[in-house]
N, CA, C and O atoms as a GROMACS GRO file, in nm:
protein
  336
    1MET      N    1  -1.174  -5.040  -4.822
    1MET     CA    2  -1.214  -4.923  -4.812
    1MET      C    3  -1.155  -4.856  -4.661
    1MET      O    4  -1.134  -4.934  -4.568
    2GLU      N    5  -1.138  -4.753  -4.648
    2GLU     CA    6  -1.046  -4.656  -4.620
    2GLU      C    7  -1.103  -4.635  -4.467
    2GLU      O    8  -1.202  -4.562  -4.467
    3GLU      N    9  -1.069  -4.678  -4.351
    3GLU     CA   10  -1.216  -4.657  -4.212
    3GLU      C   11  -1.114  -4.521  -4.186
    3GLU      O   12  -0.995  -4.497  -4.207
    4LYS      N   13  -1.220  -4.452  -4.133
    4LYS     CA   14  -1.198  -4.306  -4.056
    4LYS      C   15  -1.205  -4.318  -3.874
    4LYS      O   16  -1.290  -4.382  -3.813
    5LEU      N   17  -1.130  -4.267  -3.832
    5LEU     CA   18  -1.087  -4.261  -3.688
    5LEU      C   19  -1.206  -4.161  -3.648
    5LEU      O   20  -1.233  -4.075  -3.732
    6PRO      N   21  -1.274  -4.163  -3.539
    6PRO     CA   22  -1.375  -4.050  -3.518
    6PRO      C   23  -1.262  -3.955  -3.410
    6PRO      O   24  -1.198  -4.010  -3.320
    7GLY      N   25  -1.252  -3.784  -3.442
    7GLY     CA   26  -1.172  -3.738  -3.334
    7GLY      C   27  -1.214  -3.743  -3.221
    7GLY      O   28  -1.325  -3.791  -3.196
    8ARG      N   29  -1.128  -3.691  -3.124
    8ARG     CA   30  -1.107  -3.650  -2.996
    8ARG      C   31  -1.195  -3.572  -2.938
    8ARG      O   32  -1.236  -3.476  -3.003
    9PRO      N   33  -1.238  -3.592  -2.820
    9PRO     CA   34  -1.297  -3.403  -2.768
    9PRO      C   35  -1.196  -3.341  -2.714
    9PRO      O   36  -1.111  -3.393  -2.641
   10ILE      N   37  -1.203  -3.204  -2.755
   10ILE     CA   38  -1.094  -3.134  -2.707
   10ILE      C   39  -1.198  -2.979  -2.676
   10ILE      O   40  -1.283  -2.911  -2.734
   11ARG      N   41  -1.106  -2.984  -2.523
   11ARG     CA   42  -1.160  -2.954  -2.419
   11ARG      C   43  -1.062  -2.786  -2.453
   11ARG      O   44  -0.940  -2.787  -2.470
   12ILE      N   45  -1.144  -2.662  -2.457
   12ILE     CA   46  -1.088  -2.562  -2.387
   12ILE      C   47  -1.103  -2.509  -2.279
   12ILE      O   48  -1.212  -2.474  -2.236
   13ILE      N   49  -0.991  -2.494  -2.220
   13ILE     CA   50  -0.959  -2.402  -2.053
   13ILE      C   51  -0.995  -2.303  -2.000
   13ILE      O   52  -0.884  -2.280  -1.951
   14LYS      N   53  -1.053  -2.224  -1.966
   14LYS     CA   54  -1.057  -2.098  -1.874
   14LYS      C   55  -0.951  -2.078  -1.787
   14LYS      O   56  -0.949  -2.155  -1.691
   15SER      N   57  -0.859  -1.994  -1.795
   15SER     CA   58  -0.775  -1.945  -1.661
   15SER      C   59  -0.772  -1.783  -1.674
   15SER      O   60  -0.757  -1.702  -1.765
   16LEU      N   61  -0.797  -1.777  -1.511
   16LEU     CA   62  -0.804  -1.658  -1.500
   16LEU      C   63  -0.670  -1.620  -1.400
   16LEU      O   64  -0.664  -1.714  -1.321
   17GLU      N   65  -0.567  -1.529  -1.372
   17GLU     CA   66  -0.455  -1.515  -1.265
   17GLU      C   67  -0.437  -1.372  -1.243
   17GLU      O   68  -0.362  -1.308  -1.317
   18ASP      N   69  -0.488  -1.326  -1.166
   18ASP     CA   70  -0.505  -1.165  -1.038
   18ASP      C   71  -0.361  -1.203  -0.982
   18ASP      O   72  -0.345  -1.282  -0.889
   19LYS      N   73  -0.274  -1.148  -1.040
   19LYS     CA   74  -0.094  -1.152  -0.961
   19LYS      C   75  -0.092  -1.065  -0.884
   19LYS      O   76   0.012  -1.067  -0.819
   20ASN      N   77  -0.210  -0.923  -0.837
   20ASN     CA   78  -0.214  -0.846  -0.695
   20ASN      C   79  -0.280  -0.893  -0.676
   20ASN      O   80  -0.371  -0.816  -0.645
   21LEU      N   81  -0.334  -1.062  -0.667
   21LEU     CA   82  -0.430  -1.105  -0.528
   21LEU      C   83  -0.368  -1.216  -0.499
   21LEU      O   84  -0.377  -1.269  -0.388
   22GLY      N   85  -0.287  -1.274  -0.615
   22GLY     CA   86  -0.216  -1.382  -0.564
   22GLY      C   87  -0.318  -1.518  -0.628
   22GLY      O   88  -0.287  -1.637  -0.625
   23VAL      N   89  -0.400  -1.480  -0.665
   23VAL     CA   90  -0.527  -1.591  -0.702
   23VAL      C   91  -0.481  -1.634  -0.879
   23VAL      O   92  -0.425  -1.579  -0.973
   24PHE      N   93  -0.555  -1.787  -0.844
   24PHE     CA   94  -0.516  -1.853  -1.013
   24PHE      C   95  -0.593  -1.925  -0.998
   24PHE      O   96  -0.584  -2.004  -0.904
   25SER      N   97  -0.732  -1.928  -1.109
   25SER     CA   98  -0.812  -2.056  -1.177
   25SER      C   99  -0.857  -2.128  -1.266
   25SER      O  100  -0.888  -2.073  -1.372
   26GLU      N  101  -0.866  -2.209  -1.258
   26GLU     CA  102  -0.897  -2.296  -1.446
   26GLU      C  103  -1.036  -2.361  -1.412
   26GLU      O  104  -1.072  -2.423  -1.312
   27GLU      N  105  -1.108  -2.323  -1.537
   27GLU     CA  106  -1.256  -2.435  -1.535
   27GLU      C  107  -1.261  -2.431  -1.672
   27GLU      O  108  -1.192  -2.357  -1.741
   28LEU      N  109  -1.338  -2.505  -1.710
   28LEU     CA  110  -1.393  -2.621  -1.786
   28LEU      C  111  -1.506  -2.498  -1.902
   28LEU      O  112  -1.623  -2.482  -1.866
   29TYR      N  113  -1.462  -2.431  -2.020
   29TYR     CA  114  -1.514  -2.320  -2.060
   29TYR      C  115  -1.612  -2.395  -2.184
   29TYR      O  116  -1.722  -2.352  -2.217
   30LYS      N  117  -1.546  -2.516  -2.244
   30LYS     CA  118  -1.628  -2.540  -2.353
   30LYS      C  119  -1.582  -2.683  -2.401
   30LYS      O  120  -1.460  -2.693  -2.413
   31THR      N  121  -1.679  -2.829  -2.439
   31THR     CA  122  -1.571  -2.901  -2.479
   31THR      C  123  -1.644  -2.941  -2.653
   31THR      O  124  -1.758  -2.949  -2.698
   32CYS      N  125  -1.501  -2.957  -2.710
   32CYS     CA  126  -1.564  -2.931  -2.890
   32CYS      C  127  -1.545  -3.097  -2.922
   32CYS      O  128  -1.476  -3.175  -2.857
   33LEU      N  129  -1.601  -3.116  -3.002
   33LEU     CA  130  -1.562  -3.228  -3.077
   33LEU      C  131  -1.467  -3.313  -3.185
   33LEU      O  132  -1.459  -3.424  -3.236
   34ASP      N  133  -1.392  -3.163  -3.184
   34ASP     CA  134  -1.228  -3.194  -3.296
   34ASP      C  135  -1.175  -3.077  -3.278
   34ASP      O  136  -1.224  -2.982  -3.218
   35ASP      N  137  -1.065  -3.085  -3.333
   35ASP     CA  138  -0.931  -2.942  -3.358
   35ASP      C  139  -1.027  -2.855  -3.432
   35ASP      O  140  -1.041  -2.736  -3.407
   36GLY      N  141  -1.102  -2.928  -3.536
   36GLY     CA  142  -1.130  -2.771  -3.573
   36GLY      C  143  -1.232  -2.719  -3.534
   36GLY      O  144  -1.241  -2.635  -3.624
   37GLU      N  145  -1.324  -2.698  -3.466
   37GLU     CA  146  -1.389  -2.671  -3.386
   37GLU      C  147  -1.358  -2.589  -3.284
   37GLU      O  148  -1.410  -2.483  -3.249
   38ALA      N  149  -1.235  -2.670  -3.225
   38ALA     CA  150  -1.176  -2.603  -3.118
   38ALA      C  151  -1.086  -2.502  -3.126
   38ALA      O  152  -1.058  -2.439  -3.025
   39VAL      N  153  -1.005  -2.461  -3.292
   39VAL     CA  154  -0.989  -2.345  -3.349
   39VAL      C  155  -1.107  -2.249  -3.354
   39VAL      O  156  -1.112  -2.138  -3.301
   40LEU      N  157  -1.184  -2.299  -3.414
   40LEU     CA  158  -1.318  -2.235  -3.435
   40LEU      C  159  -1.353  -2.114  -3.289
   40LEU      O  160  -1.350  -1.991  -3.298
   41VAL      N  161  -1.373  -2.165  -3.211
   41VAL     CA  162  -1.425  -2.136  -3.091
   41VAL      C  163  -1.292  -2.052  -3.046
   41VAL      O  164  -1.312  -1.931  -3.037
   42LEU      N  165  -1.207  -2.082  -3.026
   42LEU     CA  166  -1.068  -1.999  -2.985
   42LEU      C  167  -1.106  -1.862  -3.072
   42LEU      O  168  -1.150  -1.761  -3.017
   43LYS      N  169  -1.087  -1.870  -3.194
   43LYS     CA  170  -1.143  -1.788  -3.279
   43LYS      C  171  -1.225  -1.634  -3.253
   43LYS      O  172  -1.188  -1.517  -3.253
   44LYS      N  173  -1.345  -1.699  -3.234
   44LYS     CA  174  -1.453  -1.594  -3.188
   44LYS      C  175  -1.374  -1.544  -3.025
   44LYS      O  176  -1.348  -1.424  -3.017
   45ILE      N  177  -1.349  -1.607  -2.938
   45ILE     CA  178  -1.314  -1.534  -2.823
   45ILE      C  179  -1.195  -1.441  -2.848
   45ILE      O  180  -1.170  -1.330  -2.800
   46GLU      N  181  -1.141  -1.504  -2.920
   46GLU     CA  182  -0.982  -1.363  -2.960
   46GLU      C  183  -1.088  -1.232  -3.002
   46GLU      O  184  -1.116  -1.126  -2.946
   47GLN      N  185  -1.119  -1.280  -3.096
   47GLN     CA  186  -1.256  -1.191  -3.202
   47GLN      C  187  -1.356  -1.121  -3.084
   47GLN      O  188  -1.396  -1.006  -3.106
   48ALA      N  189  -1.384  -1.165  -3.003
   48ALA     CA  190  -1.497  -1.107  -2.868
   48ALA      C  191  -1.402  -1.007  -2.784
   48ALA      O  192  -1.422  -0.889  -2.755
   49LEU      N  193  -1.293  -1.091  -2.755
   49LEU     CA  194  -1.233  -0.980  -2.610
   49LEU      C  195  -1.086  -0.840  -2.728
   49LEU      O  196  -1.043  -0.730  -2.694
   50ALA      N  197  -1.065  -0.903  -2.826
   50ALA     CA  198  -1.028  -0.822  -2.897
   50ALA      C  199  -1.133  -0.716  -2.951
   50ALA      O  200  -1.070  -0.619  -2.993
   51ALA      N  201  -1.239  -0.703  -2.961
   51ALA     CA  202  -1.348  -0.631  -2.952
   51ALA      C  203  -1.356  -0.536  -2.843
   51ALA      O  204  -1.356  -0.414  -2.854
   52ASP      N  205  -1.364  -0.618  -2.715
   52ASP     CA  206  -1.377  -0.492  -2.588
   52ASP      C  207  -1.261  -0.388  -2.547
   52ASP      O  208  -1.142  -0.415  -2.566
   53PRO      N  209  -1.302  -0.271  -2.489
   53PRO     CA  210  -1.198  -0.176  -2.527
   53PRO      C  211  -1.169  -0.227  -2.355
   53PRO      O  212  -1.050  -0.204  -2.335
   54ASN      N  213  -1.236  -0.291  -2.220
   54ASN     CA  214  -1.122  -0.331  -2.170
   54ASN      C  215  -1.085  -0.414  -2.104
   54ASN      O  216  -1.070  -0.439  -1.984
   55TYR      N  217  -1.059  -0.489  -2.270
   55TYR     CA  218  -0.953  -0.604  -2.285
   55TYR      C  219  -0.857  -0.551  -2.390
   55TYR      O  220  -0.886  -0.504  -2.500
   56GLU      N  221  -0.682  -0.574  -2.310
   56GLU     CA  222  -0.587  -0.543  -2.409
   56GLU      C  223  -0.550  -0.707  -2.430
   56GLU      O  224  -0.575  -0.788  -2.340
   57LEU      N  225  -0.475  -0.756  -2.583
   57LEU     CA  226  -0.429  -0.857  -2.633
   57LEU      C  227  -0.277  -0.846  -2.524
   57LEU      O  228  -0.220  -0.748  -2.478
   58LEU      N  229  -0.250  -0.991  -2.512
   58LEU     CA  230  -0.095  -1.006  -2.502
   58LEU      C  231  -0.079  -1.155  -2.528
   58LEU      O  232   0.028  -1.200  -2.489
   59HIS      N  233  -0.184  -1.269  -2.602
   59HIS     CA  234  -0.098  -1.330  -2.718
   59HIS      C  235  -0.218  -1.344  -2.795
   59HIS      O  236  -0.332  -1.347  -2.748
   60ASN      N  237  -0.181  -1.355  -2.945
   60ASN     CA  238  -0.293  -1.419  -2.966
   60ASN      C  239  -0.265  -1.539  -3.063
   60ASN      O  240  -0.149  -1.583  -3.061
   61LEU      N  241  -0.382  -1.617  -3.173
   61LEU     CA  242  -0.399  -1.699  -3.204
   61LEU      C  243  -0.251  -1.747  -3.321
   61LEU      O  244  -0.186  -1.851  -3.322
   62LYS      N  245  -0.241  -1.657  -3.385
   62LYS     CA  246  -0.082  -1.654  -3.500
   62LYS      C  247   0.013  -1.699  -3.416
   62LYS      O  248   0.042  -1.817  -3.398
   63GLU      N  249   0.059  -1.610  -3.367
   63GLU     CA  250   0.181  -1.684  -3.250
   63GLU      C  251   0.198  -1.772  -3.112
   63GLU      O  252   0.294  -1.806  -3.044
   64HIS      N  253   0.058  -1.792  -3.106
   64HIS     CA  254   0.056  -1.895  -2.964
   64HIS      C  255  -0.051  -2.030  -3.010
   64HIS      O  256  -0.122  -2.016  -3.110
   65ALA      N  257  -0.058  -2.172  -2.923
   65ALA     CA  258  -0.163  -2.195  -2.961
   65ALA      C  259  -0.268  -2.184  -2.856
   65ALA      O  260  -0.330  -2.287  -2.831
   66PHE      N  261  -0.295  -2.081  -2.794
   66PHE     CA  262  -0.382  -1.981  -2.704
   66PHE      C  263  -0.369  -1.818  -2.715
   66PHE      O  264  -0.279  -1.743  -2.755
   67VAL      N  265  -0.501  -1.796  -2.663
   67VAL     CA  266  -0.530  -1.699  -2.676
   67VAL      C  267  -0.538  -1.592  -2.531
   67VAL      O  268  -0.592  -1.618  -2.423
   68SER      N  269  -0.483  -1.496  -2.561
   68SER     CA  270  -0.446  -1.452  -2.401
   68SER      C  271  -0.471  -1.266  -2.352
   68SER      O  272  -0.389  -1.184  -2.392
   69PHE      N  273  -0.579  -1.228  -2.276
   69PHE     CA  274  -0.589  -1.093  -2.257
   69PHE      C  275  -0.580  -1.042  -2.129
   69PHE      O  276  -0.623  -1.121  -2.045
   70ARG      N  277  -0.520  -0.894  -2.065
   70ARG     CA  278  -0.524  -0.876  -1.996
   70ARG      C  279  -0.624  -0.766  -1.954
   70ARG      O  280  -0.626  -0.680  -2.043
   71ASN      N  281  -0.722  -0.731  -1.834
   71ASN     CA  282  -0.823  -0.654  -1.832
   71ASN      C  283  -0.728  -0.578  -1.773
   71ASN      O  284  -0.635  -0.608  -1.697
   72ILE      N  285  -0.789  -0.407  -1.850
   72ILE     CA  286  -0.695  -0.304  -1.810
   72ILE      C  287  -0.707  -0.227  -1.683
   72ILE      O  288  -0.609  -0.169  -1.637
   73HIS      N  289  -0.822  -0.225  -1.626
   73HIS     CA  290  -0.882  -0.175  -1.568
   73HIS      C  291  -0.804  -0.242  -1.420
   73HIS      O  292  -0.730  -0.172  -1.351
   74THR      N  293  -0.846  -0.435  -1.379
   74THR     CA  294  -0.821  -0.539  -1.296
   74THR      C  295  -0.678  -0.571  -1.295
   74THR      O  296  -0.617  -0.608  -1.196
   75GLN      N  297  -0.610  -0.547  -1.458
   75GLN     CA  298  -0.523  -0.600  -1.437
   75GLN      C  299  -0.491  -0.767  -1.439
   75GLN      O  300  -0.371  -0.794  -1.443
   76GLN      N  301  -0.563  -0.853  -1.437
   76GLN     CA  302  -0.670  -0.948  -1.444
   76GLN      C  303  -0.622  -1.025  -1.586
   76GLN      O  304  -0.641  -0.982  -1.699
   77GLU      N  305  -0.551  -1.157  -1.547
   77GLU     CA  306  -0.511  -1.252  -1.743
   77GLU      C  307  -0.612  -1.298  -1.745
   77GLU      O  308  -0.655  -1.333  -1.635
   78VAL      N  309  -0.674  -1.315  -1.830
   78VAL     CA  310  -0.752  -1.422  -1.871
   78VAL      C  311  -0.692  -1.503  -2.026
   78VAL      O  312  -0.680  -1.445  -2.134
   79ARG      N  313  -0.661  -1.648  -2.000
   79ARG     CA  314  -0.617  -1.712  -2.131
   79ARG      C  315  -0.707  -1.853  -2.138
   79ARG      O  316  -0.748  -1.922  -2.045
   80PHE      N  317  -0.725  -1.870  -2.296
   80PHE     CA  318  -0.795  -1.965  -2.334
   80PHE      C  319  -0.739  -2.059  -2.386
   80PHE      O  320  -0.735  -2.035  -2.506
   81PHE      N  321  -0.678  -2.184  -2.358
   81PHE     CA  322  -0.655  -2.306  -2.477
   81PHE      C  323  -0.684  -2.463  -2.455
   81PHE      O  324  -0.692  -2.534  -2.354
   82SER      N  325  -0.694  -2.480  -2.559
   82SER     CA  326  -0.722  -2.632  -2.549
   82SER      C  327  -0.644  -2.749  -2.526
   82SER      O  328  -0.522  -2.735  -2.544
   83GLU      N  329  -0.692  -2.873  -2.488
   83GLU     CA  330  -0.654  -2.942  -2.432
   83GLU      C  331  -0.676  -3.098  -2.468
   83GLU      O  332  -0.766  -3.085  -2.552
   84ASP      N  333  -0.653  -3.230  -2.460
   84ASP     CA  334  -0.699  -3.325  -2.489
   84ASP      C  335  -0.724  -3.450  -2.421
   84ASP      O  336  -0.778  -3.543  -2.481
   0.00000   0.00000   0.00000
């Protein structure tokens, strides 16, 4: 009988960078049970911010292992990425 090892929790981190103010911060956005859940969460974030007219897409999941957007009014960049 094959034994399956449990997946490791994956954390989604949200980072904010305001180059005008010289401010950078990171915070835990969500803890996921495994890689599959983390990918789904990142896809939902990408869809939500892509639909928001206040944000422009900088990097998507197809090109990178993270998503990043820029607020068109404040120029603040927000990035969501996973780490274990």
